[in-house]
Structure formats: C-alpha cells, structure tokens
GUDREN-965256 format. One record per atom (N, C-alpha, C): residue in one letter; x, y, z. Coordinates in steps of 0.2 Angstrom, whole numbers, padded with zeros to 4 digits, always signed. Example, Ala and Ser with C-alpha at 12.3 -4.5 7.8 and 13.67 -1.06 7.14 Angstrom:
! GUDREN-965256
a+0066-0028+0039
a+0062-0022+0039
a+0066-0016+0039
s+0064-0011+0035
s+0068-0005+0036
s+0064+0000+0039
//
This chain:
! GUDREN-965256
m+0004-0006+0000
m+0000+0000+0000
m+0004+0006+0000
k+0009+0006+0004
k+0014+0012+0005
k+0018+0013-0002
k+0020+0007-0005
k+0023+0008-0011
k+0019+0011-0017
d+0012+0009-0017
d+0008+0012-0022
d+0007+0019-0021
w+0007+0021-0014
w+0006+0028-0013
w+0012+0032-0015
i+0018+0029-0014
i+0024+0033-0016
i+0025+0033-0024
k+0022+0028-0027
k+0022+0028-0034
k+0018+0033-0037
k+0012+0033-0034
k+0007+0038-0036
k+0010+0045-0035
d+0013+0046-0029
d+0016+0053-0028
d+0021+0055-0033
w+0025+0050-0035
w+0031+0051-0040
w+0028+0053-0046
v+0022+0050-0048
v+0019+0051-0055
v+0016+0058-0055
k+0013+0060-0049
k+0010+0066-0048
k+0015+0072-0049
k+0021+0071-0046
k+0026+0076-0046
k+0029+0077-0053
l+0029+0071-0057
l+0032+0071-0063
l+0027+0075-0068
i+0021+0074-0067
i+0016+0077-0071
i+0016+0085-0070
v+0016+0087-0063
v+0017+0094-0062
v+0023+0097-0065
a+0028+0093-0064
a+0035+0096-0067
a+0034+0097-0075
l+0031+0092-0078
l+0030+0092-0085
l+0025+0098-0087
v+0020+0099-0084
v+0015+0104-0085
v+0019+0111-0084
f+0023+0112-0079
f+0027+0118-0077
f+0031+0119-0083
i+0035+0114-0086
i+0040+0115-0091
i+0036+0117-0097
i+0030+0114-0099
i+0026+0116-0105
i+0024+0123-0104
v+0021+0125-0099
v+0019+0132-0098
v+0025+0137-0098
l+0030+0135-0095
l+0036+0140-0096
l+0038+0141-0103
i+0039+0135-0107
i+0041+0136-0113
i+0036+0140-0118
g+0030+0138-0116
g+0025+0142-0120
g+0025+0149-0118
s+0026+0151-0112
s+0026+0158-0110
s+0032+0161-0113
l+0038+0158-0114
l+0044+0161-0117
l+0043+0162-0124
f+0040+0157-0128
f+0038+0158-0135
f+0033+0164-0135
l+0028+0165-0131
l+0023+0170-0132
l+0027+0177-0130
m+0031+0177-0125
m+0034+0184-0123
m+0039+0186-0129
s+0043+0180-0131
s+0047+0182-0137
s+0044+0185-0143
f+0038+0182-0144
f+0034+0185-0150
f+0032+0192-0149
v+0031+0194-0142
v+0029+0201-0141
v+0035+0205-0141
f+0040+0203-0138
f+0046+0208-0137
f+0051+0208-0142
a+0051+0203-0147
a+0057+0203-0152
a+0057+0209-0156
p+0062+0212-0157
p+0063+0218-0162
p+0060+0216-0169
t+0057+0221-0172
t+0054+0220-0178
t+0058+0223-0184
n+0064+0226-0182
n+0068+0229-0187
n+0075+0229-0184
n+0080+0231-0188
n+0087+0230-0186
n+0090+0237-0185
y+0086+0243-0184
y+0088+0249-0183
y+0091+0249-0176
p+0096+0253-0174
p+0099+0254-0168
p+0094+0255-0162
d+0089+0260-0164
d+0084+0262-0159
d+0078+0257-0158
a+0079+0252-0162
a+0073+0247-0162
a+0075+0242-0156
g+0081+0243-0153
g+0083+0238-0148
g+0087+0232-0150
t+0088+0231-0156
t+0092+0225-0159
t+0099+0226-0156
i+0101+0220-0153
i+0108+0219-0151
i+0113+0217-0157
d+0119+0220-0157
d+0123+0218-0163
d+0120+0220-0170
w+0117+0226-0170
w+0114+0228-0176
w+0118+0229-0182
e+0125+0231-0181
e+0129+0232-0186
e+0131+0225-0190
a+0132+0220-0186
a+0133+0214-0188
a+0127+0211-0192
k+0121+0212-0188
k+0115+0209-0191
k+0113+0213-0197
a+0116+0219-0198
a+0113+0223-0204
a+0116+0219-0211
i+0120+0214-0210
i+0121+0211-0217
i+0115+0208-0220
s+0110+0206-0216
s+0104+0204-0218
s+0100+0209-0222
a+0102+0215-0222
a+0099+0221-0226
a+0102+0222-0232
e+0108+0219-0233
e+0112+0220-0239
e+0108+0216-0245
p+0109+0219-0251
p+0105+0215-0257
p+0108+0208-0257
k+0104+0204-0260
k+0106+0197-0260
k+0112+0196-0264
n+0116+0191-0262
n+0122+0189-0266
n+0126+0195-0268
s+0127+0200-0264
s+0131+0206-0265
s+0138+0207-0261
i+0139+0202-0257
i+0145+0202-0253
i+0150+0197-0255
d+0156+0199-0257
d+0161+0194-0259
d+0165+0191-0254
a+0166+0194-0248
a+0170+0191-0243
a+0167+0193-0236
l+0168+0189-0231
l+0165+0190-0224
l+0171+0190-0219
f+0170+0194-0214
f+0174+0194-0208
f+0170+0192-0202
l+0173+0187-0198
l+0170+0185-0192
l+0175+0185-0186
g+0173+0185-0180
g+0177+0185-0174
g+0174+0189-0169
n+0178+0190-0164
n+0176+0194-0158
n+0178+0201-0159
s+0180+0205-0154
s+0181+0212-0154
s+0188+0213-0159
e+0192+0209-0159
e+0198+0209-0163
e+0196+0210-0170
a+0191+0206-0172
a+0189+0207-0179
a+0184+0213-0180
a+0180+0215-0175
a+0175+0220-0176
a+0179+0227-0176
y+0185+0228-0173
y+0189+0234-0173
y+0194+0234-0178
g+0196+0228-0181
g+0202+0227-0185
g+0201+0226-0193
f+0194+0225-0195
f+0193+0224-0202
f+0188+0230-0204
t+0191+0234-0209
t+0186+0239-0211
t+0185+0238-0219
p+0179+0236-0220
p+0177+0235-0227
p+0178+0241-0232
m+0177+0247-0229
m+0177+0253-0233
m+0184+0254-0236
r+0189+0252-0233
r+0196+0252-0235
r+0197+0248-0241
i+0194+0242-0241
i+0195+0237-0246
i+0191+0239-0252
w+0185+0242-0251
w+0181+0245-0256
w+0184+0250-0260
e+0187+0255-0256
e+0190+0261-0259
e+0196+0259-0264
e+0200+0254-0262
e+0206+0253-0266
e+0204+0247-0271
f+0200+0242-0270
f+0199+0237-0274
f+0192+0236-0277
g+0187+0239-0274
g+0180+0239-0276
g+0177+0232-0275
i+0180+0229-0270
i+0177+0222-0268
i+0173+0223-0262
p+0166+0221-0262
p+0162+0222-0256
p+0163+0216-0251
t+0165+0218-0245
t+0166+0214-0239
t+0161+0216-0234
y+0160+0212-0229
y+0156+0214-0223
y+0159+0211-0217
n+0159+0215-0211
n+0162+0213-0205
n+0156+0211-0200
c+0156+0204-0198
c+0151+0202-0194
c+0154+0200-0187
g+0160+0203-0186
g+0163+0202-0179
g+0159+0206-0174
g+0160+0204-0168
g+0157+0208-0162
g+0161+0207-0156
p+0161+0212-0151
p+0164+0211-0145
p+0161+0205-0141
g+0166+0200-0139
g+0164+0195-0135
g+0161+0189-0138
h+0162+0189-0145
h+0159+0183-0149
h+0163+0177-0148
p+0161+0172-0145
p+0165+0165-0145
p+0163+0162-0152
l+0166+0156-0153
l+0166+0153-0159
l+0159+0151-0161
n+0155+0149-0156
n+0148+0147-0157
n+0144+0153-0160
i+0145+0159-0158
i+0142+0165-0160
i+0144+0166-0167
s+0151+0166-0168
s+0153+0167-0175
s+0150+0162-0180
d+0149+0156-0178
d+0146+0151-0182
d+0139+0152-0183
d+0136+0155-0179
d+0129+0157-0180
d+0129+0163-0185
y+0133+0168-0185
y+0133+0173-0190
y+0136+0171-0197
l+0140+0165-0197
l+0142+0162-0203
l+0135+0160-0206
h+0131+0156-0203
h+0125+0153-0206
h+0120+0159-0207
r+0120+0164-0203
r+0115+0170-0205
r+0117+0173-0211
a+0124+0174-0212
a+0126+0177-0218
a+0124+0174-0225
f+0125+0167-0224
f+0124+0163-0230
f+0116+0162-0232
e+0112+0165-0227
e+0105+0164-0229
e+0103+0169-0235
r+0107+0174-0236
r+0106+0179-0241
r+0112+0180-0246
q+0118+0178-0243
q+0124+0180-0247
q+0128+0174-0249
s+0133+0174-0253
s+0137+0169-0256
s+0144+0171-0256
p+0147+0173-0251
p+0154+0175-0251
p+0159+0169-0253
k+0164+0171-0256
k+0169+0166-0258
k+0174+0165-0253
i+0175+0170-0249
i+0181+0170-0244
i+0178+0172-0237
v+0179+0168-0232
v+0177+0169-0225
v+0183+0170-0221
f+0185+0176-0218
f+0190+0177-0214
f+0188+0176-0207
l+0191+0172-0203
l+0189+0171-0196
l+0195+0173-0192
e+0194+0178-0188
e+0200+0181-0183
e+0200+0176-0177
t+0206+0174-0175
t+0208+0168-0171
t+0208+0169-0164
d+0207+0175-0161
d+0208+0176-0154
d+0203+0171-0150
s+0197+0170-0153
s+0192+0166-0149
s+0193+0159-0149
t+0198+0157-0153
t+0200+0150-0153
t+0203+0147-0147
y+0206+0152-0143
y+0209+0150-0136
y+0204+0153-0130
k+0198+0155-0132
k+0194+0157-0126
k+0191+0151-0123
k+0190+0151-0116
k+0187+0145-0113
k+0179+0146-0112
s+0176+0150-0116
s+0169+0152-0115
s+0165+0147-0118
l+0167+0141-0121
l+0163+0137-0125
l+0161+0131-0121
f+0161+0131-0114
f+0158+0126-0110
f+0151+0124-0112
i+0149+0118-0111
i+0142+0116-0113
i+0137+0121-0111
w+0137+0123-0105
w+0132+0127-0102
w+0131+0134-0105
r+0137+0136-0108
r+0137+0143-0112
r+0134+0142-0118
i+0135+0136-0121
i+0132+0134-0128
i+0125+0134-0127
v+0122+0130-0122
v+0115+0129-0121
v+0112+0136-0119
a+0115+0140-0115
a+0113+0147-0114
a+0112+0151-0120
s+0117+0150-0124
s+0117+0154-0131
s+0111+0152-0135
k+0110+0145-0135
k+0105+0143-0139
k+0098+0145-0136
m+0098+0145-0130
m+0091+0148-0127
m+0090+0155-0128
v+0095+0159-0128
v+0094+0166-0130
v+0092+0167-0137
s+0095+0163-0142
s+0094+0164-0149
s+0087+0161-0150
t+0084+0156-0146
t+0078+0154-0147
t+0072+0158-0144
f+0074+0160-0138
f+0069+0164-0134
f+0072+0171-0134
s+0070+0176-0138
s+0072+0182-0138
s+0070+0187-0132
v+0065+0184-0129
v+0063+0188-0123
v+0069+0188-0118
l+0073+0183-0118
l+0079+0183-0113
l+0084+0189-0114
t+0084+0191-0120
t+0088+0197-0122
t+0084+0203-0122
y+0078+0203-0124
y+0074+0209-0125
y+0069+0210-0120
h+0070+0208-0114
h+0064+0208-0109
h+0063+0216-0107
n+0068+0220-0108
n+0067+0227-0106
n+0064+0231-0112
r+0062+0229-0117
r+0059+0233-0123
r+0052+0236-0121
w+0049+0233-0116
w+0042+0236-0115
w+0042+0243-0113
k+0048+0245-0111
k+0049+0253-0109
k+0048+0257-0115
d+0050+0255-0121
d+0051+0259-0127
d+0047+0257-0133
m+0044+0251-0133
m+0041+0248-0139
m+0034+0251-0139
d+0031+0251-0146
d+0024+0253-0147
d+0020+0247-0148
a+0013+0247-0146
a+0009+0242-0147
a+0008+0239-0154
d+0009+0243-0159
d+0008+0241-0166
d+0014+0237-0168
e+0019+0236-0164
e+0025+0232-0166
e+0024+0225-0165
v+0019+0223-0160
v+0018+0216-0158
v+0016+0212-0165
g+0019+0207-0166
g+0017+0203-0172
g+0019+0205-0179
r+0022+0211-0179
r+0024+0214-0185
r+0030+0209-0188
p+0030+0208-0195
p+0035+0203-0198
p+0042+0207-0197
e+0047+0202-0196
e+0053+0205-0195
e+0056+0208-0201
q+0059+0214-0201
q+0062+0217-0207
q+0069+0219-0205
y+0073+0219-0211
y+0080+0222-0210
y+0081+0227-0215
s+0080+0233-0213
s+0080+0239-0218
s+0086+0244-0216
y+0089+0243-0210
y+0095+0247-0209
y+0101+0244-0212
l+0105+0249-0216
l+0111+0247-0219
l+0117+0250-0215
s+0121+0246-0213
s+0127+0249-0209
s+0132+0252-0214
e+0133+0259-0213
e+0137+0263-0218
e+0145+0260-0217
m+0146+0258-0211
m+0153+0255-0210
m+0153+0248-0212
k+0148+0245-0214
k+0148+0238-0216
k+0150+0233-0210
g+0148+0235-0204
g+0149+0231-0198
g+0155+0233-0194
y+0159+0237-0197
y+0166+0239-0194
y+0164+0244-0188
k+0168+0243-0183
k+0167+0248-0177
k+0173+0253-0177
f+0171+0259-0179
f+0176+0264-0180
f+0179+0267-0174
v+0185+0267-0173
v+0188+0271-0167
v+0195+0274-0169
s+0195+0280-0167
s+0201+0284-0170
s+0206+0286-0165
s+0205+0285-0158
s+0209+0286-0153
s+0216+0282-0153
c+0221+0284-0150
c+0227+0281-0150
c+0230+0280-0143
k+0233+0274-0142
k+0237+0273-0136
k+0243+0268-0138
p+0249+0271-0137
p+0255+0267-0139
p+0256+0261-0135
t+0261+0257-0137
t+0263+0251-0133
t+0270+0249-0135
d+0273+0246-0131
d+0280+0243-0132
d+0279+0236-0134
a+0281+0235-0141
a+0280+0228-0143
a+0287+0224-0144
s+0292+0227-0140
s+0299+0224-0141
s+0299+0217-0139
s+0295+0214-0135
s+0295+0207-0132
s+0290+0203-0135
h+0286+0206-0140
h+0281+0202-0143
h+0283+0197-0149
m+0280+0191-0148
m+0281+0186-0153
m+0288+0184-0153
l+0291+0183-0147
l+0298+0180-0146
l+0298+0173-0148
p+0303+0170-0151
p+0304+0163-0153
p+0303+0159-0147
t+0299+0153-0148
t+0299+0148-0144
t+0296+0141-0147
s+0298+0136-0145
s+0296+0130-0148
s+0289+0127-0144
k+0287+0130-0139
k+0281+0129-0136
k+0275+0130-0140
s+0270+0126-0139
s+0264+0126-0143
s+0258+0125-0138
k+0253+0130-0139
k+0247+0130-0134
k+0241+0126-0138
n+0239+0121-0134
n+0233+0117-0137
n+0227+0121-0137
i+0223+0119-0143
i+0216+0122-0144
i+0211+0118-0140
f+0206+0121-0137
f+0201+0117-0133
f+0197+0112-0138
y+0196+0106-0136
y+0192+0102-0140
y+0186+0104-0144
r+0182+0108-0140
r+0176+0110-0143
r+0177+0116-0148
n+0182+0120-0147
n+0184+0125-0152
n+0187+0122-0158
r+0191+0116-0157
r+0193+0113-0163
r+0187+0110-0167
s+0182+0108-0164
s+0176+0105-0167
s+0172+0111-0171
y+0172+0117-0168
y+0169+0122-0172
y+0173+0124-0178
l+0179+0124-0177
l+0183+0126-0183
l+0182+0121-0189
k+0182+0115-0187
k+0181+0109-0192
k+0174+0110-0195
n+0169+0111-0191
n+0162+0112-0194
n+0162+0118-0198
m+0165+0124-0196
m+0164+0130-0200
m+0168+0129-0207
k+0173+0126-0207
k+0177+0124-0213
k+0173+0120-0218
a+0169+0115-0215
a+0165+0110-0219
a+0159+0114-0222
f+0156+0119-0217
f+0151+0123-0220
f+0153+0127-0226
c+0158+0130-0225
c+0161+0135-0230
c+0162+0131-0237
e+0165+0125-0236
e+0166+0121-0242
e+0160+0119-0245
a+0155+0117-0241
a+0149+0115-0244
a+0145+0120-0248
h+0147+0127-0246
h+0143+0132-0249
h+0148+0136-0254
g+0153+0133-0256
g+0158+0135-0261
g+0162+0141-0259
a+0164+0141-0253
a+0168+0146-0250
a+0174+0143-0247
k+0179+0148-0245
k+0185+0146-0242
k+0186+0149-0236
l+0187+0145-0230
l+0188+0148-0224
l+0196+0149-0223
v+0197+0156-0221
v+0204+0158-0220
v+0205+0160-0212
l+0210+0158-0209
l+0211+0160-0202
l+0215+0166-0202
v+0214+0171-0198
v+0218+0177-0198
v+0219+0179-0191
s+0225+0180-0188
s+0227+0183-0182
s+0228+0190-0182
m+0224+0194-0179
m+0225+0201-0179
m+0231+0203-0175
p+0235+0208-0177
p+0241+0211-0173
p+0238+0213-0166
s+0241+0210-0161
s+0239+0211-0154
s+0245+0209-0150
t+0247+0214-0146
t+0253+0212-0141
t+0250+0209-0134
t+0244+0210-0133
t+0241+0207-0127
t+0237+0201-0128
n+0234+0199-0134
n+0230+0194-0135
n+0233+0188-0139
w+0239+0189-0141
w+0242+0184-0146
w+0250+0183-0144
n+0252+0177-0145
n+0259+0176-0143
n+0261+0170-0148
t+0268+0168-0147
t+0271+0163-0151
t+0268+0156-0150
e+0267+0155-0143
e+0264+0148-0142
e+0257+0147-0145
k+0253+0153-0145
k+0246+0152-0148
k+0247+0151-0156
h+0252+0155-0158
h+0253+0154-0166
h+0255+0147-0167
n+0260+0144-0164
n+0262+0138-0165
n+0256+0132-0165
g+0252+0133-0159
g+0247+0128-0159
g+0242+0129-0164
l+0240+0135-0166
l+0235+0136-0171
l+0238+0134-0178
a+0244+0136-0179
a+0247+0134-0186
a+0247+0126-0187
k+0249+0123-0181
k+0249+0115-0182
k+0242+0113-0183
f+0237+0115-0180
f+0230+0113-0181
f+0228+0114-0187
a+0229+0121-0190
a+0227+0123-0196
a+0229+0118-0202
e+0236+0117-0201
e+0239+0112-0206
e+0236+0105-0206
s+0234+0103-0200
s+0232+0096-0199
s+0225+0095-0203
i+0221+0101-0203
i+0214+0100-0207
i+0214+0104-0213
g+0220+0107-0215
g+0220+0110-0222
g+0217+0117-0222
l+0218+0121-0217
l+0216+0128-0217
l+0221+0132-0218
e+0220+0137-0222
e+0225+0143-0223
e+0225+0147-0217
y+0231+0149-0215
y+0232+0153-0209
y+0237+0159-0210
i+0234+0165-0209
i+0238+0171-0210
i+0239+0174-0203
d+0245+0175-0200
d+0246+0178-0194
d+0249+0185-0195
m+0245+0190-0194
m+0247+0197-0195
m+0253+0199-0190
n+0254+0196-0185
n+0259+0197-0180
n+0266+0196-0183
y+0267+0192-0188
y+0273+0191-0192
y+0273+0195-0198
l+0269+0200-0199
l+0268+0204-0205
l+0268+0211-0203
i+0271+0213-0197
i+0271+0220-0195
i+0274+0225-0200
d+0280+0223-0202
d+0284+0228-0207
d+0280+0228-0213
e+0278+0222-0216
e+0275+0221-0222
e+0269+0225-0223
i+0265+0226-0218
i+0259+0230-0218
i+0260+0237-0216
g+0266+0238-0213
g+0267+0245-0211
g+0264+0247-0204
l+0263+0242-0200
l+0260+0244-0194
l+0265+0248-0189
n+0262+0253-0186
n+0266+0257-0181
n+0263+0256-0174
w+0266+0253-0169
w+0263+0252-0163
w+0262+0258-0159
e+0265+0264-0161
e+0265+0270-0158
e+0258+0273-0160
m+0255+0271-0166
m+0250+0275-0168
m+0244+0271-0170
d+0244+0264-0171
d+0239+0261-0174
d+0235+0256-0169
s+0235+0257-0163
s+0231+0254-0158
s+0228+0259-0154
y+0221+0258-0152
y+0218+0263-0148
y+0218+0261-0140
d+0221+0255-0138
d+0221+0253-0131
d+0227+0250-0129
g+0233+0252-0132
g+0239+0249-0130
g+0241+0243-0133
g+0239+0241-0139
g+0241+0235-0142
g+0236+0229-0142
d+0230+0230-0139
d+0225+0225-0139
d+0221+0225-0146
h+0218+0231-0147
h+0214+0232-0153
h+0217+0237-0158
m+0215+0236-0164
m+0217+0241-0169
m+0213+0247-0169
n+0215+0253-0170
n+0211+0259-0171
n+0210+0259-0179
v+0207+0265-0182
v+0206+0265-0189
v+0212+0265-0193
r+0217+0268-0190
r+0224+0268-0194
r+0226+0261-0195
g+0226+0257-0189
g+0229+0250-0190
g+0224+0246-0194
a+0217+0247-0193
a+0212+0243-0197
a+0213+0244-0204
e+0215+0250-0206
e+0216+0251-0213
e+0222+0248-0216
k+0227+0247-0212
k+0233+0244-0215
k+0232+0236-0215
v+0229+0233-0210
v+0227+0226-0210
v+0222+0225-0216
s+0217+0229-0217
s+0212+0228-0222
s+0215+0229-0229
a+0220+0233-0230
a+0223+0234-0236
a+0227+0228-0238
y+0230+0225-0233
y+0234+0219-0235
y+0229+0213-0237
l+0223+0212-0233
l+0218+0207-0235
l+0215+0209-0242
g+0214+0215-0243
g+0211+0217-0249
g+0215+0215-0255
q+0222+0216-0254
q+0226+0214-0259
q+0226+0206-0260
y+0226+0203-0255
y+0225+0196-0255
y+0219+0194-0259
l+0213+0197-0258
l+0207+0196-0262
l+0208+0197-0269
a+0211+0203-0271
a+0212+0205-0278
a+0217+0200-0281
d+0222+0198-0278
d+0227+0193-0281
d+0224+0187-0283
m+0218+0185-0280
m+0215+0179-0281
m+0212+0179-0289
g+0211+0185-0291
g+0209+0185-0298
g+0201+0183-0299
i+0197+0183-0294
i+0191+0180-0295
i+0185+0185-0294
f+0188+0191-0291
f+0183+0196-0289
f+0183+0202-0294
e+0177+0205-0296
e+0177+0210-0300
e+0177+0217-0296
n+0180+0222-0299
n+0180+0229-0296
n+0173+0232-0297
k+0169+0233-0292
k+0162+0235-0293
k+0161+0242-0291
k+0166+0246-0291
k+0165+0253-0289
k+0161+0257-0294
e+0161+0255-0300
e+0157+0258-0306
e+0151+0255-0307
n+0149+0250-0303
n+0143+0246-0304
n+0137+0250-0301
p+0132+0252-0305
p+0127+0256-0302
p+0123+0253-0296
d+0123+0246-0296
d+0120+0242-0290
d+0123+0243-0284
y+0130+0246-0284
y+0133+0247-0278
y+0134+0255-0276
a+0130+0259-0279
a+0130+0266-0277
a+0130+0268-0270
q+0126+0264-0266
q+0126+0265-0259
q+0133+0264-0255
w+0137+0260-0258
w+0144+0259-0256
w+0148+0265-0257
n+0148+0268-0263
n+0152+0274-0264
n+0149+0280-0259
e+0143+0280-0258
e+0140+0285-0253
e+0143+0284-0246
a+0143+0277-0244
a+0146+0276-0238
a+0153+0277-0237
l+0157+0276-0243
l+0164+0278-0243
l+0165+0285-0242
q+0161+0289-0245
q+0162+0296-0244
q+0161+0298-0237
k+0156+0296-0233
k+0155+0297-0226
k+0160+0295-0222
y+0163+0289-0224
y+0168+0286-0220
y+0174+0290-0220
n+0176+0293-0226
n+0182+0297-0227
n+0181+0304-0224
e+0175+0306-0224
e+0173+0313-0220
e+0175+0312-0213
r+0173+0306-0210
r+0174+0305-0203
r+0181+0304-0201
k+0185+0301-0206
k+0192+0300-0205
k+0195+0307-0205
t+0193+0311-0209
t+0196+0318-0210
t+0194+0322-0204
s+0188+0321-0201
s+0186+0325-0195
s+0190+0323-0189
e+0191+0316-0188
e+0193+0314-0182
e+0201+0313-0182
l+0204+0312-0188
l+0211+0311-0188
l+0215+0317-0191
g+0211+0322-0194
g+0214+0328-0197
g+0218+0326-0203
e+0216+0321-0206
e+0220+0319-0212
e+0216+0320-0219
//
C-alpha cells in the first residue's frame, strides 16, 4: 500500500513538473513573440545591429566575410577594401563573440549571401567560454528572444507586436566599429621565438572543423587570420593554431609576423595599448587582405557598378569621418 502511494506521488510530481515546463516554454515563446525587435535599426533595440545589418544588404552582393570577436570588429574595415579594390566585404565580428556565435553569424550570412572567402579572426579559438552550459545558454537566448529583449516594454509601441521581422538598416561601416583614438605600446618582447605550442580546446577545434566544412559545402574558403595584438596573441598560440590549421587543411595568416610588411606602427595604430586596432591600424590590415582578395583574380572591381552606389556614398561618409577625427 505504501509503495503504491509513493508511486502515485512520484507520478503526480512528474506530471506537475512536465506541466510547469510546458507552460514555461509556452510563455517564453509568447513573450518572445511580443518583445522581439521587428527591425534592425539601432533604436529598435536590436543587439549587434551592425553585424546583423548584413541581412539588409542586397542578396548575393557580398564577396567576402569577416568573423570573430572584438579583434575582428575593430580590425577589419570593409570601406578600405572597397576604396582601393572595389570588392564588397562585410564585418560580422562583435565584442565577446565566442566561436559558437561566429558560427551562428556564418549561417546567418549565407541565408542571403554567397561570399567566396570567409576570414575568421583567431583570438576566440583560445577562449574558454565554450563550456556546454554557455552553448546551451546561447541557444536559449537565440531561441527565446525575450531573454535578451525583456526590457523593450519601456520603449516599444503596441503596433510592433506581431509585425513581420524586417532588415532595412544598412550599416554605412559595413559592420566595422570605427575608433580613432590612439594609445602606444611597447612591442619589443612580442612574438619572441619559442618551440612551445598551446593546445586548442576540443570544442573549439570542433567548431573550426564544422565551419570549414560549412564553407566548403557552400563554395567558400575559410581563412584564419590573427590580428596584430601584443596582449591577446603570442608565439605559443601561433604555433598551436598553425599546427592545427595544417592538420585540417586551413590557410592561416598571422598578421603578427607581417608588422613591417603591412606598415603597422605600434605608436599610432592601436587605440588601447596593443590590444585592438584603431582605424589607422584597421586600414593597414584591411589593405593587406584586400590585396589578398584582388590577387585571387576572381573578384570584379564593382566601384562603377550602379548596383553598388550606396557603397560609394558610404565611402564618402567614412572618409569625411576620418578627416574630421584624424585631421588627415
């Protein structure tokens, strides 16, 4: 008799728990429907609006894509590549982006675009943020937008509820985060020789393999790029990544060994003492990668193409801002 009571009590608790989970999930879906931004304008509350603005670009108009964390967001300026080579590129990097978020943006980009080259900045390959609970949390946030946009009730209008999602905001910087300030650094001990090699976390290796496979399945080439950084990069990391890249057939460009070639000046080209590039540094890095793209011989210079008139208008504003902030 007692066993029957315990069994019934256990079943009852299980049913209550299942009902609670169903109600919770249903509530999250409903609230996400209510609070999700309906456009990608900055004042619409969208997070990462510059990166997400790639969805507003005309279909199949982007030839190359940049991914990564803040090293990418501040380091790759598509306007520099457009000005010199007429090749349309887009920067989907963002502060704090671990590899799983970069992977999400890779898939987002290919929903409307067909870039032939995908540059992935490598700083996030050594970040420990990809524990399973972080991945689950990231998937929860992407599935239930209310977890991100729960404060939108303060600013949203009632007629926004249920409105189809639109992407009408075009990023004039094509995702790049413009910073003109400068803080020098001493790079005399940067990238000193060593035979030591830093291992890449298993889950990060899996993401790199999957991103490579995805790119190849969509007719694109994934290229790893290490941004010049005296604080986030060193020879041990280079050795570990170079070894792994070779093992799976990935091309790897380490800008930290190209300082003289790209003309980088650590006195002028970083805004925070060697961690991130400012616009001067970003232009030098981007010019090098623009030449890389041009040398492939597969991209047309589209500066005179009327379909890209908005790019020339964006370039004019970009140069005006440079002149205003740099005095050049």
